C-alpha positions as CSV (number, residue, x, y, z in Angstrom):
1,M,161.4,-73.9,-97.2
2,S,164.1,-72.0,-95.1
3,I,163.7,-68.7,-93.5
4,F,165.8,-67.0,-96.1
5,T,163.4,-68.3,-98.8
6,I,160.4,-66.9,-97.0
7,H,162.2,-63.6,-96.4
8,S,163.0,-63.4,-100.1
9,N,159.7,-64.1,-101.0
10,V,158.2,-61.3,-98.7
11,V,160.8,-58.8,-100.0
12,E,159.9,-59.8,-103.7
13,D,156.2,-59.4,-103.0
14,Y,156.6,-56.1,-101.3
15,R,158.7,-54.6,-104.0
16,D,156.1,-55.8,-106.6
17,F,153.4,-54.2,-104.7
18,V,155.2,-50.9,-104.5
19,R,156.0,-51.0,-108.2
20,S,152.5,-51.9,-109.1
21,F,151.1,-49.1,-106.8
22,F,152.9,-46.5,-108.9
23,I,152.3,-48.2,-112.2
24,V,148.6,-48.8,-111.7
25,A,148.2,-45.2,-110.5
26,D,149.7,-43.9,-113.5
27,E,148.4,-46.1,-116.2
28,R,144.7,-45.7,-115.0
29,A,144.5,-42.0,-114.3
30,G,141.3,-41.6,-112.4
31,D,139.8,-43.9,-109.7
32,S,142.9,-46.1,-109.1
33,H,144.7,-43.0,-107.8
34,G,141.9,-42.7,-105.2
35,L,142.4,-46.4,-104.2
36,G,146.2,-45.9,-103.8
37,V,145.7,-42.7,-101.9
38,W,143.1,-44.4,-99.6
39,F,145.5,-47.2,-99.0
40,A,148.4,-44.6,-98.2
41,R,146.0,-42.7,-95.8
42,A,144.9,-46.1,-94.3
43,C,148.5,-46.8,-93.5
44,G,148.9,-43.5,-91.8
45,L,150.9,-41.5,-94.2
46,T,150.6,-37.8,-94.3
47,R,150.5,-35.8,-97.5
48,D,154.0,-34.7,-97.0
49,E,155.2,-38.3,-96.5
50,L,153.4,-39.3,-99.8
51,R,155.3,-36.3,-101.4
52,Y,158.6,-37.6,-100.1
53,I,158.0,-41.0,-101.5
54,L,157.1,-39.7,-104.9
55,E,159.8,-37.1,-105.1
56,P,162.1,-36.4,-102.0
57,A,163.6,-33.3,-103.7
58,G,160.1,-31.8,-103.8
59,V,160.1,-31.8,-100.1
60,Y,163.8,-31.2,-99.1
61,G,164.8,-29.1,-102.2
62,P,166.7,-29.7,-105.3
63,D,170.0,-30.4,-103.5
64,F,168.5,-33.6,-101.7
65,P,170.7,-36.4,-102.6
66,G,168.3,-39.2,-102.8
67,E,165.7,-40.4,-105.3
68,T,162.9,-43.1,-104.6
69,V,161.3,-43.8,-108.1
70,C,163.7,-42.0,-110.3
71,M,163.1,-44.2,-113.3
72,L,159.3,-43.7,-113.3
73,K,159.9,-39.9,-112.8
74,E,162.2,-39.6,-115.8
75,K,159.9,-41.8,-117.9
76,K,157.0,-39.8,-117.3
77,Q,158.8,-36.5,-117.7
78,A,159.8,-37.7,-121.1
79,K,156.5,-39.1,-122.2
80,Y,154.2,-36.3,-120.9
81,G,156.6,-33.3,-120.1
82,E,155.8,-33.6,-116.4
83,Y,155.9,-36.0,-113.5
84,R,152.4,-36.8,-114.1
85,T,152.2,-39.6,-111.5
86,R,153.0,-37.2,-108.6
87,R,150.6,-34.6,-109.8
88,L,147.7,-37.2,-110.1
89,I,148.3,-38.9,-106.9
90,L,148.5,-35.7,-104.9
91,A,145.3,-34.4,-106.8
92,A,143.6,-37.6,-105.6
93,W,145.0,-37.2,-102.2
94,D,143.4,-33.5,-102.2
95,R,140.0,-34.7,-103.5
96,L,139.9,-37.5,-100.7
97,A,140.9,-35.0,-97.8
98,A,138.2,-32.5,-99.2
99,G,135.5,-35.3,-99.0
100,S,136.6,-36.6,-95.6
């Protein structure tokens, strides 16, 4: 196994983890948000950093040129009429912060 294969596997695992974080958090509205938020806090993220991951334009304004999870955002807006994932994850963050 070469170093390139190992690197490729690590990148693929990380990508899958990040995707699953948002998918699980959205599909199972409830306790899974708390688990994802707990993990984000354990990694040292602040609420604003989490907001940036979910929607950079929400932090830096509508003219910000980048998106992190635009496909997820567009799908959820089409399905629910809002970016439900962001709302639920930030609500879980606030609940966890209030209980700390």
